[in-house]
C-alpha positions in Angstrom: -22.0 -46.7 -1.4 -24.7 -48.8 0.1 -24.1 -49.5 3.8 -26.7 -51.7 5.5 -25.1 -51.4 8.9 -25.3 -47.6 8.6 -28.9 -47.8 7.5 -29.7 -49.9 10.5 -29.1 -46.9 12.7 -32.2 -45.2 11.1 -34.5 -47.9 12.6 -35.2 -47.6 16.3 -36.4 -51.2 16.7 -33.0 -52.4 15.7 -31.4 -50.6 18.6 -33.6 -52.7 21.0 -32.0 -55.5 22.9 -33.8 -58.5 24.3 -32.1 -60.4 27.1 -29.0 -58.3 26.4 -28.8 -59.4 22.7 -29.6 -57.6 19.5 -32.6 -58.3 17.3 -32.1 -60.0 13.9 -35.3 -59.1 12.0 -35.8 -61.5 9.1 -39.6 -61.1 8.5 -39.7 -58.1 6.2 -41.8 -59.9 3.7 -44.6 -59.9 6.2 -44.0 -56.3 7.3 -41.0 -54.0 7.3 -39.5 -52.0 10.1 -40.0 -48.2 10.1 -37.2 -45.6 10.0 -37.3 -42.7 12.4 -38.1 -40.3 9.6 -41.4 -42.1 8.9 -42.3 -42.3 12.6 -41.5 -38.5 13.0 -43.6 -37.6 9.9 -46.6 -39.4 11.2 -46.1 -37.9 14.6 -45.8 -34.5 13.1 -49.3 -34.7 11.7 -50.7 -35.7 15.2 -48.8 -33.0 17.0 -48.7 -30.0 14.6 -51.6 -30.1 12.1 -54.2 -32.6 13.0 -57.3 -31.8 10.9 -59.4 -33.5 8.3 -58.3 -33.2 4.7 -60.2 -31.4 1.9 -62.8 -30.0 4.3 -61.4 -27.0 5.9 -60.3 -23.5 4.8 -58.2 -23.0 8.0 -54.5 -23.3 8.2 -54.0 -26.8 9.7 -56.6 -28.4 7.4 -54.8 -26.9 4.4 -51.5 -28.2 5.7 -52.9 -31.7 6.2 -54.4 -31.7 2.8 -51.2 -30.5 1.2 -49.2 -33.2 3.0 -51.7 -35.9 2.0 -51.7 -34.9 -1.6 -48.0 -34.6 -1.6 -47.8 -38.2 -0.6 -49.9 -39.1 -3.6 -47.6 -37.2 -5.9 -44.5 -38.8 -4.4 -46.1 -42.3 -4.9 -47.0 -41.5 -8.5 -43.4 -40.4 -9.2 -42.0 -43.4 -7.4 -43.7 -45.9 -9.7 -43.6 -43.8 -12.9 -47.3 -42.9 -13.1 -48.4 -40.2 -15.5 -50.2 -38.2 -12.9 -51.0 -38.4 -9.2 -54.7 -38.8 -10.1 -53.9 -42.4 -11.1 -53.1 -43.2 -7.5 -55.9 -44.5 -5.2 -55.2 -44.9 -1.5 -56.8 -47.9 0.1 -56.3 -49.9 3.3 -53.9 -52.4 1.8 -53.0 -54.3 -1.4 -55.8 -56.8 -0.6 -58.4 -54.0 -0.6 -56.9 -52.7 -3.9 -57.4 -56.1 -5.5 -60.9 -56.4 -4.2 -61.7 -52.9 -5.5 -60.8 -54.0 -9.0 -62.6 -57.3 -8.7 -65.9 -55.8 -7.5 -65.9 -52.3 -8.9 -64.8 -53.2 -12.3 -64.6 -56.9 -13.1 -67.9 -57.9 -11.5 -69.8 -55.9 -14.2 -67.6 -57.1 -17.1 -68.0 -60.8 -17.1 -70.2 -62.5 -19.6 -71.0 -66.2 -20.2 -68.0 -68.2 -21.1 -65.5 -65.7 -19.8 -62.7 -66.8 -17.5 -59.9 -65.5 -15.3 -56.3 -66.6 -15.1 -54.2 -66.4 -12.0 -51.1 -68.3 -10.8 -50.4 -71.1 -8.4 -47.8 -68.9 -6.6 -50.2 -66.0 -5.7 -50.7 -64.7 -2.2 -54.2 -65.5 -1.0 -55.0 -61.8 -1.6 -54.6 -62.3 -5.4 -56.2 -65.7 -5.4 -59.2 -65.8 -3.2 -61.0 -62.7 -4.6 -60.9 -64.2 -8.2 -62.0 -67.6 -6.8 -64.9 -66.1 -5.0 -65.9 -63.9 -7.9 -65.8 -66.8 -10.2 -68.1 -68.7 -7.9 -70.6 -65.8 -7.7 -70.7 -65.3 -11.5 -70.1 -68.8 -12.7 -66.8 -67.9 -14.2 -63.9 -70.3 -14.6 -60.6 -69.5 -12.9 -57.6 -71.1 -14.6 -54.3 -71.6 -12.8 -51.0 -70.8 -14.3 -48.4 -73.3 -13.0 -44.7 -73.0 -12.2 -41.7 -75.1 -13.0 -40.0 -77.3 -10.3 -37.8 -74.3 -9.4 -40.7 -72.0 -8.9 -40.6 -70.0 -12.1 -43.8 -69.4 -14.1 -44.0 -71.6 -17.1 -44.3 -69.2 -20.1 -45.3 -72.1 -22.4 -48.5 -72.5 -20.4 -49.4 -68.8 -20.8 -49.7 -69.2 -24.5 -52.4 -71.9 -24.0 -54.2 -70.2 -21.1 -55.0 -66.8 -22.7 -57.9 -67.0 -25.1 -60.4 -64.6 -26.6 -62.6 -65.2 -23.5 -59.9 -64.4 -20.9 -61.1 -61.3 -19.1 -58.1 -60.7 -16.7 -54.8 -62.1 -15.7 -53.8 -61.6 -12.1 -50.1 -62.1 -11.4 -47.5 -61.3 -8.8 -44.4 -59.3 -9.7 -42.5 -61.3 -7.0 -43.4 -64.3 -4.9 -43.5 -64.0 -1.1 -42.5 -67.7 -0.9 -40.2 -68.6 -3.8 -38.8 -65.1 -4.2 -39.3 -65.5 -8.0 -39.3 -62.2 -9.8 -41.6 -62.5 -12.8 -41.0 -60.8 -16.1 -44.0 -58.6 -16.1 -43.2 -56.6 -19.2 -42.8 -59.8 -21.2 -45.9 -61.3 -19.7 -48.1 -58.3 -20.6 -46.7 -58.2 -24.1 -47.6 -61.9 -24.6 -51.1 -61.4 -23.1 -51.9 -58.3 -25.2 -50.7 -60.2 -28.4 -52.9 -63.1 -27.6 -55.9 -61.0 -26.5 -55.7 -57.2 -26.7 -58.8 -56.9 -24.5 -57.5 -59.0 -21.7 -56.6 -56.9 -18.6 -53.6 -57.5 -16.5 -53.5 -56.9 -12.7 -50.1 -57.0 -11.1 -49.7 -57.6 -7.3 -46.5 -55.6 -6.6 -46.6 -56.0 -2.8 -43.3 -57.8 -2.9 -41.8 -55.9 -5.8 -42.4 -52.2 -5.0 -40.4 -52.3 -1.8 -37.4 -54.1 -3.3 -36.8 -53.0 -6.9 -37.6 -50.3 -9.4 -41.2 -50.4 -10.5 -42.3 -48.4 -13.6 -45.9 -49.0 -14.3 -46.0 -47.7 -17.9 -43.0 -49.8 -18.8 -44.9 -52.8 -17.6 -48.0 -51.7 -19.5 -50.3 -53.5 -17.0 -53.8 -52.2 -16.4 -53.7 -52.3 -12.6 -50.9 -52.4 -10.1 -51.3 -52.8 -6.3 -49.0 -52.6 -3.3 -48.9 -51.9 0.4 -47.2 -49.2 2.5 -46.3 -51.4 5.4 -44.0 -53.7 3.4 -42.0 -50.7 2.2 -41.1 -49.0 5.4 -44.4 -47.1 5.8 -47.3 -47.4 8.2 -49.8 -50.2 8.3 -53.3 -49.6 7.0 -52.4 -47.9 3.7 -52.5 -49.6 0.3 -52.2 -48.3 -3.3 -54.1 -49.0 -6.4 -52.6 -47.6 -9.6 -54.7 -48.0 -12.7 -54.9 -46.6 -16.2 -57.1 -43.6 -16.3 -59.7 -45.1 -18.6 -60.2 -47.9 -16.1 -60.6 -45.6 -13.2 -63.2 -43.6 -15.1 -65.2 -46.7 -15.9 -65.0 -48.2 -12.3 -67.9 -47.6 -9.9 -67.1 -46.7 -6.3 -66.5 -49.5 -3.9 -67.6 -47.6 -0.8 -70.1 -44.7 -0.5 -69.9 -41.9 2.0 -68.4 -38.5 2.7 -65.8 -36.7 0.6 -66.2 -38.9 -2.5 -69.3 -36.9 -3.3 -69.5 -33.9 -5.7 -73.3 -33.4 -5.4 -76.1 -35.2 -3.5 -79.8 -34.6 -4.3 -82.9 -36.4 -3.2 -83.0 -38.3 -6.5 -79.4 -38.6 -7.5 -75.7 -38.4 -6.5 -72.8 -37.1 -8.5 -69.4 -38.6 -7.5 -66.0 -36.9 -7.6 -63.5 -37.7 -10.3 -60.9 -40.4 -9.7 -59.1 -41.0 -7.4 -61.2 -39.3 -4.8 -64.4 -41.1 -5.8 -62.8 -44.3 -4.4 -61.7 -42.7 -1.0 -64.9 -42.5 0.9 -64.9 -41.1 4.4 -62.0 -39.8 6.5 -58.9 -41.6 5.3 -55.9 -42.8 7.3 -54.4 -39.3 7.0 -51.4 -39.8 9.2 -50.7 -43.1 7.5 -50.7 -41.6 4.0 -48.4 -38.8 5.2 -46.1 -41.4 6.8 -46.1 -43.4 3.6 -45.0 -40.3 1.7 -42.0 -40.1 4.0 -41.2 -43.8 3.4 -41.3 -43.2 -0.3 -38.9 -40.3 0.1 -36.6 -42.5 2.3 -36.5 -45.3 -0.3 -35.9 -42.8 -3.1 -33.0 -41.3 -1.2 -31.3 -44.7 -1.1 -32.2 -45.6 -4.7 -34.3 -48.6 -5.7 -31.5 -49.8 -8.0 -29.1 -49.8 -5.0 -31.7 -51.7 -2.8 -32.1 -54.3 -5.5 -28.3 -54.7 -5.9 -27.9 -55.1 -2.1 -30.6 -57.8 -2.0 -29.1 -59.6 -5.0 -25.8 -59.7 -3.1 -27.6 -61.1 0.0 -29.4 -63.7 -2.1 -26.1 -64.9 -3.6 -24.6 -65.1 -0.2 -27.6 -66.8 1.4 -27.7 -69.5 -1.3 -24.1 -70.4 -0.7 -24.7 -70.6 3.1 -27.9 -72.6 2.9 -26.3 -75.1 0.4 -23.7 -75.9 3.2 -26.5 -77.1 5.6 -27.3 -80.8 5.1 -31.0 -81.5 4.9 -32.0 -77.9 4.3 -33.9 -77.0 1.2 -35.4 -73.8 0.0 -38.2 -73.2 -2.6 -37.6 -71.1 -5.7 -34.8 -70.4 -8.3 -31.1 -70.3 -7.5 -30.4 -67.5 -10.0 -30.0 -64.2 -8.0 -31.1 -62.3 -11.1 -34.6 -63.6 -10.9 -34.9 -64.0 -7.1 -35.8 -61.5 -4.4 -34.5 -61.7 -0.8 -36.9 -64.3 0.6 -36.1 -67.9 1.5 -38.9 -70.3 2.4 -37.1 -73.4 3.7 -37.6 -76.9 5.0 -35.3 -78.8 7.3 -35.3 -82.6 7.2 -35.0 -82.9 11.0 -37.4 -80.2 12.3 -40.8 -78.8 11.7 -40.9 -75.1 10.5 -42.7 -74.0 13.7 -40.0 -75.6 15.8 -37.3 -73.8 13.7 -39.0 -70.4 14.2 -39.5 -71.0 17.9 -35.9 -72.0 18.6 -34.5 -69.2 16.5 -36.6 -66.8 18.5 -34.6 -67.8 21.6 -31.6 -66.2 19.9 -33.6 -63.1 18.8 -33.6 -64.2 15.2 -37.1 -63.5 14.0 -38.5 -65.5 11.0 -41.9 -66.7 10.0 -43.3 -70.2 9.8 -46.4 -71.4 8.1 -47.8 -71.3 4.5 -47.4 -67.5 4.2 -50.9 -67.0 2.8 -49.8 -69.2 -0.2 -51.4 -72.5 0.6 -52.0 -73.6 -3.0 -48.3 -73.1 -3.8 -47.3 -75.2 -0.7 -49.8 -77.9 -1.8 -48.4 -77.8 -5.3 -44.9 -78.6 -3.8 -46.4 -81.2 -1.6 -45.5 -79.5 1.7 -47.6 -78.1 4.5 -45.4 -75.2 5.7 -42.0 -73.6 5.5 -39.7 -71.5 7.7 -39.2 -68.2 5.9 -36.4 -65.7 6.3 -36.7 -62.4 4.3 -34.4 -59.5 3.8 -34.5 -55.8 3.3 -32.4 -52.6 3.3 -31.3 -53.1 6.9 -30.3 -56.8 6.5 -26.6 -57.6 6.5 -24.5 -60.7 5.8 -24.1 -61.0 9.5 -27.9 -61.3 9.8 -27.8 -64.1 7.3 -25.0 -65.8 9.3 -27.1 -65.5 12.4 -30.0 -67.3 10.6 -27.7 -70.1 9.4 -26.1 -70.5 12.9 -29.6 -70.7 14.3 -30.5 -73.5 11.8 -27.4 -75.4 12.8 -28.4 -75.2 16.4 -31.9 -76.5 15.5 -30.3 -79.3 13.6 -28.2 -80.2 16.6 -31.2 -80.1 18.9 -33.2 -82.5 16.8 -30.4 -84.8 15.8 
């Protein structure tokens, strides 16, 4: 049985007290806390087998290489990839998207082509396409949402044409919490244009719900370690093998080389041709431990826990006069993130006053300025949940909001 209070004991930061009071961490959408097992695994590399990967025939180098590649295999299994060779390690989801944009799409565009992305995207899945469009004179069309923050499927039928090169879409919004029906979206896109590629930003999905890339049938999927209990500085690009074969390297340097001659260079096969130089070895190994931790809990259980928290949070927020949150009210299509406004207080004031009670939330536009502009607001106060979040944490958030309300009344 899922027990968030028991899970909290695995996270050292949650044992810390500030001014004698416990921490209520509600900013997991920005970055997650790390369990002791992940910290220990990363430390193990630094204390027991620090060495470069792939380059040594001595014991510790072989141990480091084995641990590094084991993390790749764990990641592949975690998302249902066919083979570990479909997994490319990058610095973060942002770099993974840019890798696709500049190593693949830059060379694919022709006159009249266009890109489709959505109004609810994180800047990481919006700005690269905007900038690429400007460089190549390519139109970028924006898929809108309904008033409750759900993508308007009717618009998709009109947006995808024979000249659409790629659709870039999030599997879950970091503002509205909306969970998008990726399998259905891909099916519609491929029916309308079999040659249109689909890139899915799963940075907010992979940590919180089961992700099976071949069930989605997307062409590219990206996500980040640090949002799923792993170290910062590690991202993942999954892509269909034929795309990885066609893509040119994004960075050039050591270890992605098979042969170098005065007049030519032969690159390694994917995924290694995209991982130039010494990688964040400890980070990848720590990420492997995070994947194991999540798998031991079960992604279905994590999703069920967050669905329960969402249902509970909606009821509590609805009790607060003047408080409004973006996104759908249906827990079946919503993840554990609430970007809120309060009639009587600015989001930054909300965050600052909650901090005085050790309730940690985020205020701003959450790297989704176009979406905030779409809704006619500048910023929101965002609380987000994860495996270690309890109903008591939600209560602490609501109690903090009520104190803010009283302060500004």
